[in-house]
Structure formats: C-alpha cells, structure tokens
MIMARTOR-269753 format. One record per residue (C-alpha): residue number from 0; x, y, z. Coordinates in steps of 0.001 Angstrom, whole numbers, plus 500000, padded with zeros to 6 digits. Example, Ala and Ser with C-alpha at 12.3 -4.5 7.8 and 13.67 -1.06 7.14 Angstrom:
2
+-----+--------+--------+--------+
|   i |      X |      Y |      Z |
+-----+--------+--------+--------+
|   0 | 512300 | 495500 | 507800 |
|   1 | 513670 | 498940 | 507140 |
+-----+--------+--------+--------+
END
This chain:
448
+-----+--------+--------+--------+
|   i |      X |      Y |      Z |
+-----+--------+--------+--------+
|   0 | 515561 | 515400 | 508499 |
|   1 | 513433 | 515204 | 505359 |
|   2 | 514345 | 513592 | 502071 |
|   3 | 512135 | 513048 | 499014 |
|   4 | 512506 | 511477 | 495593 |
|   5 | 514100 | 513214 | 492645 |
|   6 | 513611 | 512915 | 488902 |
|   7 | 514898 | 509768 | 487192 |
|   8 | 517181 | 509896 | 484186 |
|   9 | 516518 | 507816 | 481062 |
|  10 | 518906 | 504974 | 482017 |
|  11 | 517463 | 504860 | 485541 |
|  12 | 513910 | 504762 | 484205 |
|  13 | 514791 | 501684 | 482182 |
|  14 | 516083 | 499715 | 485153 |
|  15 | 513247 | 500913 | 487390 |
|  16 | 510414 | 499841 | 485083 |
|  17 | 509286 | 496465 | 483748 |
|  18 | 506273 | 496509 | 481401 |
|  19 | 504388 | 493577 | 479962 |
|  20 | 504833 | 492876 | 476249 |
|  21 | 502425 | 490771 | 474200 |
|  22 | 500556 | 489759 | 477352 |
|  23 | 503621 | 488730 | 479385 |
|  24 | 505607 | 490507 | 482063 |
|  25 | 508870 | 488680 | 482681 |
|  26 | 511471 | 490070 | 485066 |
|  27 | 514410 | 489117 | 487246 |
|  28 | 514075 | 490326 | 490834 |
|  29 | 516742 | 489924 | 493506 |
|  30 | 516485 | 490733 | 497211 |
|  31 | 519843 | 491578 | 498753 |
|  32 | 521535 | 493608 | 501462 |
|  33 | 524108 | 496229 | 500598 |
|  34 | 525100 | 499848 | 500351 |
|  35 | 522924 | 502033 | 498184 |
|  36 | 522037 | 505679 | 497781 |
|  37 | 519230 | 507005 | 499942 |
|  38 | 518494 | 510714 | 499683 |
|  39 | 522007 | 511487 | 498550 |
|  40 | 523728 | 509462 | 501283 |
|  41 | 524991 | 505882 | 501452 |
|  42 | 522933 | 503508 | 503561 |
|  43 | 523094 | 499771 | 504192 |
|  44 | 519614 | 498562 | 503203 |
|  45 | 517616 | 495629 | 501937 |
|  46 | 516871 | 496263 | 498261 |
|  47 | 515183 | 494781 | 495222 |
|  48 | 517652 | 494864 | 492321 |
|  49 | 519914 | 497145 | 494326 |
|  50 | 517436 | 500011 | 494581 |
|  51 | 514788 | 501528 | 496837 |
|  52 | 511985 | 501464 | 496096 |
|  53 | 512171 | 498330 | 493966 |
|  54 | 511448 | 498351 | 490227 |
|  55 | 507945 | 499207 | 489094 |
|  56 | 505969 | 496501 | 487302 |
|  57 | 503236 | 497508 | 484833 |
|  58 | 500715 | 495081 | 483333 |
|  59 | 497175 | 494943 | 481978 |
|  60 | 494229 | 492750 | 482955 |
|  61 | 494629 | 489257 | 481497 |
|  62 | 498433 | 489433 | 481369 |
|  63 | 500697 | 486683 | 482677 |
|  64 | 503323 | 487655 | 485244 |
|  65 | 506556 | 485672 | 485542 |
|  66 | 509075 | 486910 | 488107 |
|  67 | 512370 | 485048 | 488549 |
|  68 | 513028 | 485822 | 492201 |
|  69 | 516356 | 485206 | 493957 |
|  70 | 516949 | 485677 | 497673 |
|  71 | 520449 | 486979 | 498424 |
|  72 | 519569 | 487997 | 501978 |
|  73 | 521023 | 486134 | 504954 |
|  74 | 517490 | 485071 | 505954 |
|  75 | 514311 | 483739 | 504363 |
|  76 | 511912 | 486081 | 502596 |
|  77 | 509084 | 485943 | 500047 |
|  78 | 506797 | 488132 | 497921 |
|  79 | 503264 | 489305 | 498649 |
|  80 | 501428 | 491009 | 495784 |
|  81 | 499353 | 493339 | 497908 |
|  82 | 495856 | 493985 | 496558 |
|  83 | 496074 | 491816 | 493445 |
|  84 | 493167 | 489467 | 492831 |
|  85 | 495249 | 486409 | 491953 |
|  86 | 495589 | 482899 | 493453 |
|  87 | 496913 | 482744 | 497049 |
|  88 | 498412 | 479339 | 496348 |
|  89 | 501315 | 477715 | 494491 |
|  90 | 503825 | 480281 | 493277 |
|  91 | 501371 | 483121 | 492885 |
|  92 | 500476 | 485319 | 495890 |
|  93 | 501385 | 482579 | 498357 |
|  94 | 502604 | 484186 | 501589 |
|  95 | 503045 | 480741 | 503208 |
|  96 | 505875 | 480064 | 500740 |
|  97 | 509297 | 480979 | 502128 |
|  98 | 512280 | 481499 | 499854 |
|  99 | 515372 | 480455 | 501751 |
| 100 | 518769 | 482146 | 501678 |
| 101 | 520399 | 481641 | 498286 |
| 102 | 517268 | 480050 | 496799 |
| 103 | 515549 | 481086 | 493557 |
| 104 | 511824 | 480734 | 492886 |
| 105 | 509770 | 481550 | 489798 |
| 106 | 506587 | 483376 | 490802 |
| 107 | 503965 | 483064 | 488069 |
| 108 | 500278 | 483961 | 487760 |
| 109 | 497790 | 485462 | 485329 |
| 110 | 495544 | 488391 | 486151 |
| 111 | 491829 | 487818 | 485487 |
| 112 | 490538 | 489459 | 482311 |
| 113 | 488282 | 491674 | 484444 |
| 114 | 490958 | 492699 | 486964 |
| 115 | 490454 | 496375 | 487869 |
| 116 | 493107 | 498928 | 486966 |
| 117 | 494950 | 500437 | 489889 |
| 118 | 498075 | 500845 | 491962 |
| 119 | 499089 | 497749 | 493895 |
| 120 | 502476 | 496812 | 495394 |
| 121 | 504746 | 493978 | 496431 |
| 122 | 506643 | 493425 | 499669 |
| 123 | 507871 | 490550 | 501898 |
| 124 | 505408 | 488714 | 504134 |
| 125 | 507377 | 486174 | 506193 |
| 126 | 505762 | 486042 | 509616 |
| 127 | 507905 | 487611 | 512301 |
| 128 | 510111 | 489417 | 509773 |
| 129 | 507664 | 491478 | 507694 |
| 130 | 508076 | 494739 | 509629 |
| 131 | 511870 | 494532 | 509724 |
| 132 | 512275 | 493622 | 506053 |
| 133 | 509931 | 496380 | 504891 |
| 134 | 511579 | 498878 | 507282 |
| 135 | 514948 | 497906 | 505784 |
| 136 | 513694 | 498853 | 502314 |
| 137 | 511824 | 496016 | 500555 |
| 138 | 508841 | 497395 | 498626 |
| 139 | 507908 | 498111 | 495017 |
| 140 | 504955 | 499262 | 492912 |
| 141 | 502760 | 496980 | 490802 |
| 142 | 500561 | 498930 | 488367 |
| 143 | 497614 | 497494 | 486453 |
| 144 | 496779 | 499706 | 483467 |
| 145 | 493241 | 499839 | 482149 |
| 146 | 490154 | 501900 | 481462 |
| 147 | 490973 | 504572 | 484035 |
| 148 | 494230 | 505433 | 482280 |
| 149 | 492559 | 506224 | 478927 |
| 150 | 489937 | 508638 | 480264 |
| 151 | 491001 | 511816 | 478388 |
| 152 | 491308 | 514015 | 481490 |
| 153 | 493412 | 511328 | 483212 |
| 154 | 495521 | 510376 | 480186 |
| 155 | 496612 | 513969 | 479576 |
| 156 | 497723 | 514534 | 483189 |
| 157 | 501415 | 514422 | 484128 |
| 158 | 501848 | 511203 | 486154 |
| 159 | 504093 | 511088 | 489227 |
| 160 | 504589 | 508111 | 491574 |
| 161 | 505378 | 508776 | 495245 |
| 162 | 506355 | 505831 | 497464 |
| 163 | 506206 | 507199 | 501013 |
| 164 | 508617 | 505560 | 503438 |
| 165 | 510181 | 506402 | 506786 |
| 166 | 513616 | 505272 | 507934 |
| 167 | 515608 | 504958 | 511159 |
| 168 | 519185 | 505298 | 509893 |
| 169 | 522119 | 505352 | 512324 |
| 170 | 525358 | 507303 | 512051 |
| 171 | 527071 | 504291 | 510515 |
| 172 | 524461 | 504155 | 507731 |
| 173 | 522660 | 501049 | 508962 |
| 174 | 519007 | 500697 | 509903 |
| 175 | 518478 | 501024 | 513657 |
| 176 | 516521 | 498145 | 515162 |
| 177 | 513530 | 499248 | 517292 |
| 178 | 513188 | 498863 | 521038 |
| 179 | 510558 | 496582 | 522553 |
| 180 | 508288 | 499570 | 523136 |
| 181 | 508790 | 500802 | 519576 |
| 182 | 507704 | 497395 | 518274 |
| 183 | 504617 | 497547 | 520489 |
| 184 | 503566 | 500928 | 519172 |
| 185 | 504833 | 500254 | 515659 |
| 186 | 508255 | 501492 | 514600 |
| 187 | 508668 | 504924 | 513012 |
| 188 | 511819 | 506510 | 511600 |
| 189 | 512695 | 510198 | 511689 |
| 190 | 513787 | 510248 | 508035 |
| 191 | 510930 | 510394 | 505519 |
| 192 | 511348 | 509744 | 501804 |
| 193 | 509149 | 509589 | 498760 |
| 194 | 511652 | 507488 | 496849 |
| 195 | 515409 | 507727 | 497248 |
| 196 | 516545 | 511229 | 496220 |
| 197 | 516138 | 514820 | 497366 |
| 198 | 513093 | 517044 | 496937 |
| 199 | 511274 | 516202 | 493711 |
| 200 | 509827 | 519109 | 491818 |
| 201 | 506327 | 518099 | 490773 |
| 202 | 505847 | 520290 | 487713 |
| 203 | 502418 | 521308 | 486466 |
| 204 | 501529 | 523768 | 483690 |
| 205 | 499088 | 526543 | 484472 |
| 206 | 495691 | 525185 | 483457 |
| 207 | 497055 | 521625 | 483356 |
| 208 | 496698 | 518521 | 485508 |
| 209 | 499018 | 516515 | 487768 |
| 210 | 498299 | 512874 | 488618 |
| 211 | 499816 | 511879 | 491964 |
| 212 | 499861 | 508136 | 492646 |
| 213 | 500825 | 507679 | 496281 |
| 214 | 501663 | 504524 | 498251 |
| 215 | 502157 | 504348 | 502011 |
| 216 | 504968 | 501769 | 502129 |
| 217 | 505892 | 502475 | 505755 |
| 218 | 505758 | 499734 | 508334 |
| 219 | 503725 | 501836 | 510796 |
| 220 | 503623 | 505551 | 509964 |
| 221 | 500406 | 507248 | 508863 |
| 222 | 500430 | 510095 | 506321 |
| 223 | 497884 | 512892 | 506594 |
| 224 | 498298 | 514549 | 503213 |
| 225 | 497542 | 518129 | 502253 |
| 226 | 498689 | 520115 | 499200 |
| 227 | 498922 | 523809 | 499938 |
| 228 | 496066 | 525827 | 498402 |
| 229 | 494961 | 522910 | 496194 |
| 230 | 492124 | 520416 | 496762 |
| 231 | 492830 | 516733 | 496153 |
| 232 | 490562 | 515080 | 493582 |
| 233 | 490776 | 511375 | 494478 |
| 234 | 490056 | 509184 | 491449 |
| 235 | 491066 | 505774 | 492855 |
| 236 | 491903 | 504069 | 496132 |
| 237 | 493310 | 500645 | 497055 |
| 238 | 491043 | 498464 | 494963 |
| 239 | 490680 | 500618 | 491857 |
| 240 | 488787 | 503604 | 490449 |
| 241 | 486003 | 505486 | 492193 |
| 242 | 482711 | 506125 | 490427 |
| 243 | 483329 | 509897 | 490388 |
| 244 | 486170 | 512078 | 491707 |
| 245 | 486068 | 512710 | 495460 |
| 246 | 487202 | 516225 | 496384 |
| 247 | 489131 | 516434 | 499673 |
| 248 | 491135 | 519124 | 501424 |
| 249 | 493306 | 516457 | 503042 |
| 250 | 493588 | 512672 | 502984 |
| 251 | 494802 | 510108 | 505507 |
| 252 | 496793 | 507087 | 504311 |
| 253 | 497458 | 504318 | 506826 |
| 254 | 500143 | 501683 | 506069 |
| 255 | 499419 | 499755 | 502885 |
| 256 | 496845 | 502228 | 501555 |
| 257 | 497159 | 503932 | 498194 |
| 258 | 495630 | 507038 | 496630 |
| 259 | 495363 | 508158 | 493006 |
| 260 | 494850 | 511919 | 492954 |
| 261 | 494331 | 514589 | 490286 |
| 262 | 495508 | 518130 | 491017 |
| 263 | 494296 | 520990 | 488820 |
| 264 | 496759 | 523718 | 487956 |
| 265 | 494277 | 526530 | 488502 |
| 266 | 496067 | 528629 | 491138 |
| 267 | 498571 | 531452 | 490914 |
| 268 | 502006 | 530439 | 489666 |
| 269 | 504433 | 529568 | 492426 |
| 270 | 505554 | 526685 | 494621 |
| 271 | 503187 | 524645 | 496800 |
| 272 | 504215 | 522031 | 499335 |
| 273 | 502753 | 518542 | 499715 |
| 274 | 502538 | 518239 | 503501 |
| 275 | 502305 | 515379 | 505968 |
| 276 | 500272 | 516861 | 508829 |
| 277 | 500552 | 515559 | 512413 |
| 278 | 498365 | 512570 | 513275 |
| 279 | 498000 | 510699 | 516567 |
| 280 | 497479 | 507008 | 515796 |
| 281 | 497206 | 506090 | 519487 |
| 282 | 499460 | 504492 | 522031 |
| 283 | 500960 | 507851 | 523030 |
| 284 | 500280 | 507101 | 526689 |
| 285 | 502687 | 504159 | 526638 |
| 286 | 506080 | 504875 | 528191 |
| 287 | 508564 | 505396 | 525392 |
| 288 | 505820 | 505556 | 522768 |
| 289 | 506542 | 507157 | 519386 |
| 290 | 507191 | 510880 | 519341 |
| 291 | 504711 | 512662 | 517122 |
| 292 | 505933 | 515921 | 515587 |
| 293 | 503984 | 519110 | 516142 |
| 294 | 505029 | 520463 | 512753 |
| 295 | 504165 | 519199 | 509291 |
| 296 | 506711 | 517337 | 507141 |
| 297 | 507238 | 518526 | 503569 |
| 298 | 507033 | 515494 | 501271 |
| 299 | 507393 | 517202 | 497889 |
| 300 | 507032 | 520585 | 496191 |
| 301 | 504713 | 521304 | 493278 |
| 302 | 505592 | 524210 | 491010 |
| 303 | 503952 | 525779 | 487987 |
| 304 | 505902 | 525613 | 484740 |
| 305 | 504447 | 526660 | 481388 |
| 306 | 500815 | 526986 | 480392 |
| 307 | 498232 | 524868 | 478566 |
| 308 | 496251 | 526179 | 475615 |
| 309 | 493040 | 525701 | 477576 |
| 310 | 492168 | 524819 | 481165 |
| 311 | 491793 | 521078 | 481865 |
| 312 | 488727 | 519992 | 483841 |
| 313 | 488219 | 516985 | 486091 |
| 314 | 486483 | 513962 | 484550 |
| 315 | 482755 | 513818 | 485267 |
| 316 | 482775 | 510030 | 485790 |
| 317 | 485403 | 507328 | 486198 |
| 318 | 483954 | 503822 | 486476 |
| 319 | 480803 | 501867 | 487178 |
| 320 | 480861 | 500553 | 490755 |
| 321 | 477998 | 498163 | 491445 |
| 322 | 477226 | 497685 | 495144 |
| 323 | 477576 | 494147 | 496430 |
| 324 | 474265 | 492460 | 497332 |
| 325 | 473293 | 491918 | 500956 |
| 326 | 474511 | 488605 | 502372 |
| 327 | 472120 | 485939 | 503566 |
| 328 | 473775 | 485387 | 506949 |
| 329 | 474794 | 487616 | 509852 |
| 330 | 478026 | 489586 | 509913 |
| 331 | 481218 | 487921 | 511075 |
| 332 | 482847 | 489695 | 513995 |
| 333 | 486582 | 490234 | 514462 |
| 334 | 487761 | 491843 | 517703 |
| 335 | 491208 | 493479 | 517691 |
| 336 | 492896 | 493783 | 521086 |
| 337 | 496288 | 494398 | 522682 |
| 338 | 497813 | 492903 | 525811 |
| 339 | 501420 | 493941 | 526368 |
| 340 | 503447 | 492364 | 523579 |
| 341 | 500481 | 490250 | 522499 |
| 342 | 498341 | 491505 | 519620 |
| 343 | 495182 | 489462 | 519143 |
| 344 | 492222 | 488863 | 516846 |
| 345 | 489266 | 487318 | 518660 |
| 346 | 491532 | 486667 | 521641 |
| 347 | 494085 | 484583 | 519704 |
| 348 | 497570 | 485178 | 518386 |
| 349 | 498459 | 484114 | 514858 |
| 350 | 499222 | 480445 | 514200 |
| 351 | 499975 | 479552 | 510590 |
| 352 | 498893 | 475946 | 511266 |
| 353 | 495395 | 477019 | 512345 |
| 354 | 492512 | 478064 | 510099 |
| 355 | 490605 | 480854 | 511835 |
| 356 | 487898 | 481583 | 509251 |
| 357 | 486366 | 479350 | 506582 |
| 358 | 484290 | 480705 | 503689 |
| 359 | 482829 | 479400 | 500447 |
| 360 | 483562 | 480826 | 497032 |
| 361 | 480735 | 482722 | 495316 |
| 362 | 479351 | 483970 | 498624 |
| 363 | 479007 | 487503 | 500015 |
| 364 | 479668 | 488307 | 503669 |
| 365 | 479627 | 491324 | 505959 |
| 366 | 482620 | 491635 | 508277 |
| 367 | 482510 | 493717 | 511456 |
| 368 | 485925 | 494796 | 512769 |
| 369 | 485853 | 495971 | 516409 |
| 370 | 488942 | 497713 | 517775 |
| 371 | 489129 | 497362 | 521557 |
| 372 | 492760 | 498443 | 521693 |
| 373 | 494399 | 501780 | 522453 |
| 374 | 495856 | 502247 | 518949 |
| 375 | 494385 | 502638 | 515475 |
| 376 | 494660 | 499436 | 513414 |
| 377 | 494503 | 499330 | 509587 |
| 378 | 492883 | 495994 | 508698 |
| 379 | 493950 | 494296 | 505444 |
| 380 | 492328 | 491322 | 503708 |
| 381 | 494275 | 489377 | 501076 |
| 382 | 492981 | 488215 | 497662 |
| 383 | 489511 | 489838 | 497614 |
| 384 | 488759 | 493566 | 497751 |
| 385 | 485742 | 494821 | 499703 |
| 386 | 483262 | 497687 | 499958 |
| 387 | 483140 | 499624 | 503239 |
| 388 | 479639 | 500005 | 504693 |
| 389 | 478464 | 503484 | 505638 |
| 390 | 476556 | 504442 | 508793 |
| 391 | 473315 | 503213 | 507211 |
| 392 | 474814 | 499849 | 506317 |
| 393 | 475018 | 500628 | 502596 |
| 394 | 478184 | 499783 | 500617 |
| 395 | 480247 | 502741 | 499459 |
| 396 | 480949 | 503008 | 495727 |
| 397 | 484624 | 502154 | 496061 |
| 398 | 486809 | 499062 | 496373 |
| 399 | 489308 | 498799 | 499214 |
| 400 | 491729 | 496233 | 500624 |
| 401 | 492711 | 498187 | 503765 |
| 402 | 490242 | 499768 | 506179 |
| 403 | 491360 | 501901 | 509109 |
| 404 | 489657 | 500984 | 512394 |
| 405 | 490374 | 503746 | 514951 |
| 406 | 490888 | 502841 | 518609 |
| 407 | 487575 | 502155 | 520321 |
| 408 | 485657 | 502173 | 517028 |
| 409 | 483971 | 499635 | 514734 |
| 410 | 484057 | 499445 | 510927 |
| 411 | 482069 | 497142 | 508662 |
| 412 | 482674 | 496029 | 505096 |
| 413 | 481086 | 493705 | 502533 |
| 414 | 483143 | 491225 | 500532 |
| 415 | 482507 | 488643 | 497825 |
| 416 | 484823 | 485633 | 497788 |
| 417 | 485373 | 484626 | 494200 |
| 418 | 487602 | 482823 | 491712 |
| 419 | 490368 | 481474 | 493944 |
| 420 | 490266 | 478729 | 496555 |
| 421 | 493035 | 478346 | 499121 |
| 422 | 494416 | 479846 | 502304 |
| 423 | 495137 | 483553 | 502688 |
| 424 | 495504 | 486070 | 505505 |
| 425 | 493866 | 489048 | 507176 |
| 426 | 495802 | 491246 | 509584 |
| 427 | 496700 | 494646 | 510957 |
| 428 | 498916 | 496453 | 508454 |
| 429 | 501000 | 498056 | 511159 |
| 430 | 503522 | 495362 | 510386 |
| 431 | 504950 | 495068 | 513896 |
| 432 | 501431 | 494303 | 515119 |
| 433 | 501069 | 491673 | 512409 |
| 434 | 504382 | 490103 | 513429 |
| 435 | 503301 | 490168 | 517089 |
| 436 | 500186 | 488128 | 516382 |
| 437 | 497381 | 490362 | 515007 |
| 438 | 496743 | 488135 | 512004 |
| 439 | 494468 | 485268 | 511047 |
| 440 | 494196 | 482556 | 508379 |
| 441 | 491188 | 482408 | 506074 |
| 442 | 490492 | 479346 | 503960 |
| 443 | 488368 | 479838 | 500849 |
| 444 | 486703 | 476589 | 499815 |
| 445 | 485508 | 475762 | 496319 |
| 446 | 481867 | 474790 | 495977 |
| 447 | 481216 | 471064 | 495717 |
+-----+--------+--------+--------+
END
C-alpha cells in the first residue's frame, strides 16, 4: 500500500506551523499516544500535538527557541534537534536528558547569528527507544530561514515539504513491533507516507518552479528519488545551501538526510510521478532480512497547472562555501562492524558513561569512517556539520551532518569543532543499529 500527504487547509496550517516573532519562537509541544488519522485511516501512534508529522517550527539565525515540552507517553522520551548548531548541554540539544512520563521540561536555546539556513528536524533520542519511538510517529521539521530563501529564483518557487516515513501498521491499527531479525537489519514498514494524507498533487505552472524540501524521517528505509522526465536541481543538503545547484537524475536519501530541490516546469503539461526506486542497503543475505520491492513506489504526483508570464531559470549561485583548512594531525579512524545483535564502533558497544572521543574547540579534524559490516551505515555527527572529502582528499563545497558509508567502503570528512563545549554523540542513523550499540560519545572541551 502507498499513502502520501495531502494539502492542508487554513486551520490545519495554523496548528501545524509555529514561526518566530520578534526573535522568539515559543511553542507548546506534547508527546502522546493515541488514535489519529494516517492516510485516511485511524491508527494508534505516537504523536507530537496529536499529529504526524509533528508541527513545523520556523526561525531565523539569532532567534531564541523556547519549547514547553510535556511527555504524555507511558515511557521516557526527549528531543534531539537534528543538525542544529546549538549547545548539546542543559536544556538545549541535550540527548542525555530524559523526560519522564508525565514530566514537563522547557527546552530553550538561541541559534548563533551566523547559523546557516536549512531544513533540520526534531525527534526522540533516548537510547534503546529511538527506533521504536520514531517508527511510532515522533518526528517534525525545524526550518531555519535565511539568505537562501530570498534568492529571487528560490523565493518565487512554490514550496512543498515532504516528510518521508514508512509504517508497519497491523489490522487493529497499531504499529507492529519488529522481529529480532528485523531489528538487526533495521525495521521497514510496507506503508509509505509523505505526511499523513493521500496522494498530494504537487502543482507547478508551465514555465514555473517547484521547491521540494524532503526529509527522510524513517528509522531505516532509504529513498532513491527520481521525478519522471525532470532533473532534480539540488540547492541544499543537510547542513545548508550548496555553492551552486547540483543537477541530478536521481538522489539517494539515507535516514536522517534532507534535500532541498528545485524542479523547473519546462516539460509538456501532464502528470509526473515522484518515485522511490529500489535500493539494496545490504543485509539481504540474512535469514528473514527485509524484503526489497522490485517495483518503484510512487511518493507524490506533480502536475502542471497554469502558466507563468516568462520561463523561470535556476539561480546561478547560492552561497559561499569556504573549504575547511587541513588539520595539523592525522585522521581519526572509526570502524563500524556487526556481530549478531551487536553493532560496534571501534569494537565497542555504546556506553553513555564512557567518553569515546575527546576534542578541543577551535580545532579542525579529519575523520575516516570504515564500514566493515555487511550493511550500509549512514553516519551522523551531532552539533557540528562537516565537509565530505573527495577522492583527492579535498573538501566538497557542501555542509553535511549525515554521510552514507556503504558496506565494505570508507568515507572521510573534515569537521571544525566550534562554539559549544560538552558531550554529544555520533552514530549510525539506522536507528535500530544505534539502539543496538553503534554509537559513541564525543566530549568537546573548551580551550584553557
């Protein structure tokens, strides 16, 4: 079965969107379990404010964020502000903080004045429960508006948000818990949504522009995206804008990754499908491993409606991306491996009481991620975005916070640790793998 998001009415838009005013975003957010509408049917899910996905937050660099969070679940939870460059301590992006059942906590932080614009998101990050809580529905968008949004060719485009999510829903309407083998490979559901409603019509005028802002909010599923007969002009990824648009025929999003894409309405009028093509993320040789469809899933349908006075072109440039300088020391090495139900980094399972990596603020490092497992692993670093190194060891002109490391391969990136001291995490963003131990603690120390 396939379900995708529909258009929101005016009243729904109001409850689904919180925007900062006069430099402050203040919102009430409640996590709870209950019956809600999913693709036109009732399902018993975990929700933020009774909806999936949760409300969208929109701010600007320098704004203060104040979220009054209440946990109505029957278990502890918390909030992780994925990709934001904010403190990992106190009541900011502190994933070591657990909000107990019935407890309320005020999350509060200010974005740096130079925070990049982009599409970020929030979701729970309690160790051992992250995959289940996200798979049950907890996720929401966090948008930072900025220079990218006022580029004329971007500002005039019709903006559409797509939160991609898969579900395993039983006949009774509840979420089906995965088997041991499904946790090992990373759970996947047969129902795919891009929101909560049926088949959105992504309208674009002939000669116009559509801006698709896409989040992979699935616990494990990868999305190999292709829009029929239309190239994808990528203008931003996880960490913010690219220097210039990147033209792709298809794009792969692993869990946690985001893409900001412009589509030109320069084809014949008609309907064109946004497809999720088959992708083998590994582990298929395991008994009872995830079934991978041979056919593409239809995620949404784009249709032409109306016409612009003149054809809109892609922007020639987007942002200035300065490459990080070479570090003084050698690269740090992180080896990802699997052993039955044990998922390891450098031969060790996660222990929240242990610091695995210590760095100093205002330093630049190269990290080498080696995947010796049988499955692809998307590697995520909290707090600080990074630049992936190409085959020549040069940093790409893009900021990322998730890098996909295919099975048997090695990827390298360069990162500067800045602004915020404290403990944070790095881990596989297949959330079952994170919960099963493929995660480490990094402590960022202030200079003496």
